[in-house]
C-alpha positions in Angstrom: -4.4 12.7 14.6 -5.8 15.9 11.9 -5.2 16.2 8.6 -2.8 19.1 9.4 -1.1 17.2 12.3 -0.5 14.7 9.4 1.1 17.7 7.1 3.1 19.1 10.2 4.8 15.8 10.9 5.5 15.3 7.0 7.3 18.7 6.6 9.2 18.1 10.4 10.7 14.7 9.1 11.4 15.8 5.5 13.3 18.7 6.2 13.8 19.9 2.5 10.0 20.4 2.3 8.1 23.4 3.1 5.1 23.2 4.7 3.2 24.1 1.5 5.3 21.3 -0.5 4.3 18.8 2.7 0.6 19.6 2.2 0.5 18.6 -1.7 2.1 15.5 -0.7 -0.3 14.7 1.5 -3.1 16.0 -0.6 -1.8 13.8 -3.6 -1.7 10.6 -1.4 -5.7 10.8 0.0 -6.5 12.3 -3.5 -4.9 9.1 -5.1 -6.4 6.4 -2.8 -9.7 8.4 -3.3 -9.3 8.1 -6.9 -8.2 4.6 -6.4 -11.5 3.4 -4.5 -13.5 5.6 -7.0 -12.9 3.2 -10.1 -13.7 0.2 -7.8 -9.6 -0.4 -7.8 -7.9 -1.7 -3.9 -5.2 0.6 -2.7 -2.7 -1.2 -0.4 -0.2 0.3 1.6 2.8 -2.3 2.9 2.9 -2.8 6.0 0.4 0.0 6.9 -2.8 -1.6 5.4 -5.3 -2.0 2.2 -8.1 0.4 1.0 -11.1 -1.3 -0.9 -14.7 -1.2 -1.6 -17.3 -3.5 -0.1 -20.9 -3.5 -1.3 -24.0 -3.1 1.2 -27.0 -5.2 -0.2 -30.3 -3.7 -0.6 -32.6 -3.9 2.5 -35.4 -3.2 4.7 -34.9 -0.5 7.0 -37.6 1.2 9.3 -38.7 4.4 9.7 -38.4 5.4 13.6 -40.7 7.9 13.4 -43.4 6.2 11.4 -42.5 2.8 12.2 -43.0 2.3 8.3 -40.8 0.2 6.3 -38.6 1.7 3.9 -35.8 0.3 1.2 -32.7 1.0 1.6 -30.8 0.7 -1.7 -27.6 -1.1 -1.9 -24.1 1.0 -1.8 -20.8 1.1 -2.1 -19.1 1.8 1.0 -15.0 2.5 1.5 -13.4 -0.1 4.3 -9.8 -0.4 5.5 -8.2 -3.5 6.5 -4.8 -2.7 8.8 -1.6 -4.5 7.5 0.2 -7.3 9.9 2.8 -4.7 11.3 0.1 -2.6 12.7 -1.6 -5.4 13.8 1.3 -6.6 15.8 2.3 -3.0 17.2 -1.2 -2.5 18.2 -1.3 -6.1 20.0 2.1 -6.4 21.5 2.5 -6.9 25.0 5.2 -4.3 25.9 
């Protein structure tokens, strides 16, 4: 599903919202999650999952072209953990 599909679904479900208003709602949600991660905070959406940062430590990598060892600096990576309801939905034997 793309962002455009998600906007269409919101516009269909919330009949009082125009497509433009639905787009504002979806963008606001994504912007809020992004800004929260940028501040190093965790965002939890009950029944769906949580977004947080994980720190990847410094490591030694290898240049595949030359075989030379290269230092890869530490970096923060976004991480999504699915909520209990989604896990159960995906693993139900129906």
